[in-house]
C-alpha positions as CSV (number, residue, x, y, z in Angstrom):
1,M,-9.6,-17.9,-6.7
2,S,-9.5,-17.3,-2.9
3,F,-7.2,-15.8,-0.3
4,Q,-7.8,-18.7,2.1
5,G,-4.4,-19.8,3.3
6,K,-2.4,-17.2,1.1
7,T,0.4,-15.3,2.8
8,V,0.4,-11.6,2.2
9,I,3.1,-9.2,3.4
10,I,1.7,-5.7,3.9
11,T,4.2,-2.8,4.8
12,G,2.8,-0.2,7.0
13,A,-0.1,-2.3,7.9
14,S,-0.4,-1.0,11.5
15,R,-2.8,1.6,10.6
16,G,-4.7,3.4,7.6
17,I,-4.8,2.1,4.2
18,G,-2.4,-0.9,4.8
19,K,-4.5,-2.1,7.7
20,A,-7.6,-1.8,5.7
21,I,-6.2,-3.9,3.0
22,A,-5.2,-6.5,5.6
23,L,-8.6,-6.6,7.3
24,R,-10.3,-7.0,3.8
25,L,-8.0,-9.9,2.9
26,A,-8.3,-11.4,6.3
27,K,-12.0,-11.9,5.9
28,D,-11.1,-14.3,3.2
29,G,-8.8,-16.2,5.5
30,A,-5.5,-14.8,4.4
31,N,-2.4,-15.0,6.5
32,I,-1.2,-11.3,6.9
33,V,2.5,-10.3,7.8
34,V,2.1,-6.9,9.5
35,A,5.4,-5.2,8.6
36,A,5.8,-1.8,10.3
37,K,7.8,0.0,12.8
38,S,5.1,0.9,15.5
39,V,5.3,-1.2,18.5
40,E,4.0,1.5,20.8
41,E,1.1,3.7,20.0
42,N,1.4,7.2,19.1
43,P,-1.7,9.2,20.1
44,K,-1.7,11.3,16.9
45,L,-1.3,8.2,14.6
46,G,-3.0,5.2,16.5
47,G,-2.3,1.6,16.0
48,T,0.6,-0.8,16.5
49,I,1.7,-3.9,14.7
50,Y,0.1,-5.9,17.6
51,S,-3.2,-4.1,17.6
52,S,-3.4,-4.5,13.9
53,A,-2.6,-8.2,14.1
54,D,-5.3,-8.6,16.7
55,E,-7.9,-7.1,14.5
56,I,-6.8,-9.3,11.6
57,R,-7.4,-12.4,13.7
58,S,-10.7,-11.1,14.7
59,A,-11.6,-10.5,10.9
60,G,-10.9,-14.2,10.2
61,G,-7.3,-14.3,9.0
62,Q,-4.0,-15.3,10.7
63,A,-1.5,-12.7,11.6
64,L,2.3,-12.3,12.2
65,A,3.4,-9.0,13.7
66,V,7.1,-8.2,12.7
67,Q,8.6,-4.8,13.6
68,C,10.4,-3.7,10.6
69,D,12.1,-0.7,9.2
70,I,12.0,-1.3,5.5
71,R,15.0,1.1,5.1
72,N,17.1,-1.5,6.8
73,D,18.3,-4.4,4.6
74,E,18.9,-6.8,7.5
75,Q,15.4,-6.1,9.0
76,V,13.7,-6.6,5.8
77,Q,15.4,-10.0,5.2
78,Q,14.6,-11.1,8.8
79,M,11.0,-10.1,8.3
80,V,10.7,-12.1,5.0
81,D,12.5,-15.0,6.6
82,Q,10.2,-15.0,9.5
83,A,7.0,-14.9,7.2
84,V,8.3,-17.9,5.2
85,A,9.2,-19.8,8.4
86,H,5.9,-19.1,10.1
87,F,3.4,-19.4,7.0
88,G,5.5,-21.4,4.7
89,G,5.9,-19.1,1.7
90,I,4.7,-15.7,0.3
91,D,2.0,-15.2,-2.3
92,I,1.4,-11.5,-2.2
93,L,3.4,-8.4,-1.4
94,V,1.8,-5.0,-0.9
95,N,4.3,-2.1,-0.8
96,N,2.1,0.5,1.2
97,A,4.5,2.1,3.6
98,S,5.2,5.7,2.5
99,A,6.5,9.1,4.0
100,I,5.1,12.4,2.8
101,S,6.1,16.0,2.9
102,L,4.4,18.4,0.5
103,A,6.9,21.2,0.4
104,N,8.7,22.9,-2.4
105,V,12.5,22.5,-2.9
106,E,13.6,25.5,-0.9
107,K,11.6,24.2,2.1
108,T,12.6,20.6,1.9
109,E,15.2,19.8,4.3
110,S,17.9,17.1,3.3
111,K,16.5,14.8,6.0
112,R,13.0,15.1,4.8
113,Y,14.2,14.3,1.3
114,D,16.2,11.4,2.4
115,L,13.3,10.0,4.4
116,M,11.0,10.0,1.4
117,Q,13.5,8.5,-1.0
118,D,14.6,5.8,1.7
119,V,11.1,4.7,2.6
120,N,9.1,5.1,-0.6
121,V,11.8,4.2,-3.1
122,R,14.6,2.2,-1.5
123,G,12.3,0.5,0.9
124,T,9.9,-0.6,-1.8
125,F,12.8,-1.7,-3.9
126,I,14.6,-3.9,-1.3
127,V,11.3,-5.3,0.1
128,S,10.4,-6.3,-3.4
129,R,13.8,-7.8,-4.1
130,A,13.6,-9.8,-0.8
131,C,10.2,-11.2,-1.6
132,I,10.8,-12.2,-5.4
133,P,12.3,-15.6,-4.7
134,H,9.4,-16.7,-2.6
135,L,6.8,-15.0,-4.8
136,R,8.1,-17.4,-7.8
137,N,6.6,-20.3,-5.7
138,G,3.5,-18.5,-4.7
139,A,0.0,-19.1,-5.7
140,N,-1.2,-16.4,-8.3
141,P,1.6,-14.1,-7.0
142,H,1.3,-10.4,-7.0
143,I,3.0,-7.2,-6.1
144,L,1.0,-4.2,-5.5
145,N,2.5,-0.7,-5.0
146,L,0.3,2.1,-3.4
147,S,1.6,4.8,-5.8
148,P,0.0,6.9,-8.6
149,P,0.0,6.8,-12.5
150,I,3.0,8.7,-13.8
151,N,1.7,12.0,-15.2
152,M,4.6,14.4,-16.4
153,D,2.4,17.5,-16.2
154,Q,4.5,20.2,-14.4
155,K,1.8,20.9,-11.9
156,W,2.6,17.7,-10.1
157,F,6.3,18.8,-9.8
158,K,6.3,22.4,-9.0
159,N,5.0,22.3,-5.4
160,H,6.3,19.1,-3.9
161,L,9.1,17.9,-6.2
162,A,10.7,15.5,-3.6
163,Y,7.4,13.7,-2.9
164,T,6.5,13.4,-6.5
165,I,9.9,11.9,-7.4
166,S,9.6,9.4,-4.7
167,K,5.9,8.3,-5.6
168,Y,6.7,8.1,-9.3
169,N,9.7,6.0,-8.5
170,M,7.6,3.6,-6.7
171,S,5.3,3.4,-9.8
172,M,8.4,2.8,-11.9
173,I,9.6,-0.1,-9.7
174,A,6.2,-1.6,-10.3
175,Y,6.3,-1.1,-14.0
176,G,9.8,-2.4,-14.3
177,L,9.0,-5.5,-12.2
178,S,6.0,-6.2,-14.4
179,A,8.3,-6.6,-17.3
180,E,11.2,-8.4,-15.3
181,L,8.8,-10.9,-13.7
182,R,6.3,-11.6,-16.4
183,K,8.3,-14.8,-17.4
184,D,7.6,-15.9,-13.8
185,K,3.8,-15.0,-14.0
186,I,4.3,-12.5,-11.1
187,A,2.1,-9.7,-11.4
188,S,3.2,-6.2,-10.6
189,N,0.8,-3.1,-10.4
190,T,0.0,0.1,-8.7
191,L,-3.1,1.3,-7.1
192,W,-4.0,5.0,-6.3
193,P,-7.2,6.6,-4.9
194,K,-9.4,9.0,-7.0
195,T,-10.0,11.1,-3.8
196,T,-8.2,11.8,-0.7
197,I,-8.4,9.0,1.8
198,A,-9.2,9.6,5.5
199,T,-5.9,8.6,7.2
200,A,-3.5,10.0,9.8
201,A,-1.5,11.6,7.0
202,V,-4.6,13.6,5.8
203,Q,-5.6,14.6,9.3
204,N,-2.2,15.5,10.6
205,L,-0.2,16.6,7.6
206,L,-2.4,17.7,4.7
207,G,-5.8,19.3,5.5
208,G,-6.9,18.5,9.1
209,E,-10.6,17.9,9.9
210,M,-11.9,19.8,6.8
211,L,-10.2,17.6,4.4
212,M,-11.1,14.6,6.4
213,K,-14.8,15.4,5.8
214,M,-14.1,15.6,2.0
215,S,-12.4,12.2,2.0
216,R,-13.4,8.6,1.6
217,N,-12.7,5.8,4.0
218,P,-9.7,3.4,3.4
219,E,-12.2,0.6,2.7
220,I,-12.6,1.8,-1.0
221,I,-8.7,1.1,-1.5
222,A,-9.1,-2.3,0.3
223,D,-11.9,-3.4,-1.9
224,A,-10.1,-2.3,-5.0
225,A,-7.0,-4.1,-3.8
226,H,-9.0,-7.3,-3.2
227,I,-10.3,-7.2,-6.8
228,I,-6.8,-6.7,-8.4
229,L,-5.2,-9.4,-6.2
230,L,-7.8,-11.9,-7.2
231,R,-7.0,-11.4,-10.9
232,D,-4.8,-13.9,-13.0
233,S,-1.2,-12.8,-12.2
234,S,-0.1,-14.1,-15.6
235,S,-2.1,-11.5,-17.4
236,C,-3.0,-8.7,-15.0
237,T,0.3,-6.8,-14.8
238,G,2.0,-3.5,-15.6
239,N,-1.2,-1.4,-14.8
240,Y,-1.6,1.8,-13.0
241,F,-4.9,1.3,-11.3
242,I,-7.3,3.7,-9.8
243,D,-9.7,2.5,-7.1
244,E,-12.9,3.9,-8.8
245,D,-12.0,2.3,-12.1
246,V,-11.3,-1.0,-10.6
247,L,-14.7,-1.1,-8.8
248,A,-16.4,0.0,-11.9
249,S,-15.0,-2.8,-13.8
250,E,-16.7,-5.2,-11.6
251,G,-20.1,-3.4,-11.9
252,I,-19.8,-1.3,-8.6
253,T,-20.6,2.4,-9.5
254,D,-22.3,3.5,-6.2
255,F,-19.4,4.8,-3.9
256,S,-21.4,6.8,-1.6
257,H,-21.0,4.5,1.3
258,Y,-17.3,5.1,1.3
259,S,-17.5,8.7,2.0
260,V,-16.6,9.9,5.5
261,V,-19.4,12.3,5.5
262,P,-22.3,11.0,3.2
263,G,-23.1,13.4,0.4
264,A,-20.1,15.7,1.0
265,K,-18.1,17.1,-1.8
266,L,-15.0,15.1,-2.3
267,Y,-11.4,16.2,-2.9
268,T,-9.5,14.7,-5.7
269,D,-6.2,13.2,-4.8
270,L,-2.8,14.2,-5.8
271,F,-1.5,13.3,-9.3
272,L,-5.1,12.9,-10.8
């Protein structure tokens, strides 16, 4: 199987993990729909839908940049309609866009709670819903959510309940869709990193430069996503994948080149 000519919608693909996945699939000739809000660059975050689209084309793929707030039903439907009109269909959806705030209940403002539920849960749900009719006609169709395996250990709830609820709901959406869409041979899975990934969120919100140096580059997630999305959609579904495990299943066990600082001690990601 190949990604040549396949159309992939990736939410939050203007930077970070979303862009890394886009560039990896673009190398195989995929058509990438960059669905994100950023049309002007934020110095702290970097990247816009347009700069990402330019990089995708340079990598060998085709790109369509669509400004889209996935919390907005109309914008989501317009984004999907534009993708279908431009490329002729949809084969893959990557639900990557996410909001994060690692605060306990007392320190979580209502607007922060609402943002995480609206982006992570509602956004993932409505983008998936809008894509399903087109995925039914796709070639080896997949939905892939960037969310963790569900682990009911209380330690994942006590310090950042609102965020945990939102990310586990993303995983439940993927798990539920795997059952609902099995008859259509549409795969639905999740993917999560073993270690922290060097992104703007890690730099600005979580641990600064120190944590960045203990992280891996987004390319490890991109390579794992590439492997998953090549698998047979009729059988590869309902899984909570971890990037290291996916790569190891293909005989890749040396992950040293993914480290931001070669040889540095790595920081295990949340929920693992």
